N, C-alpha and C positions, 0 to 999 in steps of 0.2 A: 377835116370834113366840118361841114358847118353845123354851127348848134342848130338844137331845134326850134329853141326861140318858147315852147310850154315845156314843163318836165311830163316826162312821157314815162310809164310802167309797163311794165310784161312780167311774164314767167316761164322761166326756161323749161319747155317740154319733151319728152320723149315717147316717139311715136311705137307704142307695143304691138299693134296688130293695124292691118288695114282689109278693106276688102272694097271691090268692085263689082255689087250684084250686077250692073248694067250700066251700059254706056252713057255716062253722064250725073252718077251716082257713087261719091267715092264716100265710105264708112273708116272712119278713122278713129282708133282706139289711144289717149295721150295717158300718161300719166306726169303730173306737173311738180314741178322742182321750186328750185329756188326763186325769189322774186328780184325783177334789175331794174333799175332806174338807165334812161337811155340820158348820155349828155350829146350825143351829136350824131347825126343819120345821111347818108347820101344816095343817091339813085344813079345806080349804072345804066348806060345807054341800054343795056338788055334788060331792065327793069329789076335786077338784085336790087334789094335794100341792106344797105350795110350801116353798122352801127357800133358806135363807142357807147359800150355800158361798164356801171359797176353793181356789182349783185348785192342785193341787202341781208342783213341777216334775218334769220328766221325768228317771226314774232314769238316772245315767251308764253311760255305753257302758263293759263290763268287758270284757275279750275271754275268752271260752270257754277256762277251762283244760284240760287233758288229762285230768285227775279228770273232769270232765263230758262227754267229748267220746261215750262210750257213749248218755248222753240225746241228743244232736244224731242220731246215728244213730238212734235209735228216733223221732225227730220226724221224721225224713226217711222210714224206713218207714210211720210213721202218714200221713204226706202223701201217699205214694202209694196209700194206702187209700183214704183220705177223699176225695182229689182235690185237686191240686196247684192250683186254682181255689180254692181254700180257704183259701189262703194268700197272698195279695196281696204283693204285692213293695212294698219291698224284704223279701227272705228274708234276715235276717241271723243265722245259724247260727253264727256265730263268736262272736256277741254273749251273753256267758252271759244280761242280762236279757230279751232276746228269746226266748231258749232256754227260759229258766223260765216267762215269760209263757203263753208260746204251750203249754207241756206242761200247766201249771196249768189251761188254758183246757178241754184235751181230756180230761185223765184221770178216769175215772169215779168220783170224789170226793163224797163228801158236801157239799152247798153249803156247810155252817159251814167244813169244811175247804178247799176251793176258796176262799171268799171271802178266808182268813186268808192263802191262799198269795197271794192276788193283793193282799194289803195288806202283804205284806212288802217293805220298803223295801233291801234289801238281796240283792241276785241270787245272790250266794253260799249265801246261810244257804236261800233258797227252791229251789236246786239240790240243797242237800245234805238238805233235808228230803225232796223228792222222788226222788230216791235212793235214800232208806232208806226212802220207802214202796212203790219199784220193788222193789228187793233183797227186802222180806219176801213180797212177792206172789209173787214167782220171775220176775219179768219184766228182771229185769236179772242 
């Protein structure tokens, strides 16, 4: 397989449920798994993309510092509005990684910014960037 050129990352996902309420509309409920890095990929004639990947270790659990408690509170507010069923157990609101990943998923960020937030391997850095963004937007 040819090399990608750029480092590409992704997350394994399991489809837990799906529904097609009408033609052309597909609802899919997934659960995220391990993160991975793509080393090479190729596109077959039929459009199927094949890749060589390596799974990445889970980010270590880091206690959420008092500095970022307002972000966990914002996440609680979002969970109430969106519905707690969209936040499967375990909800680890004292884990800086979990809070940062969930906020990065939910925030209305441009996809390139969202992707960069999810690629950061340091919970404190991710939370710092998200906090700065939310402050600039007047949300914190």
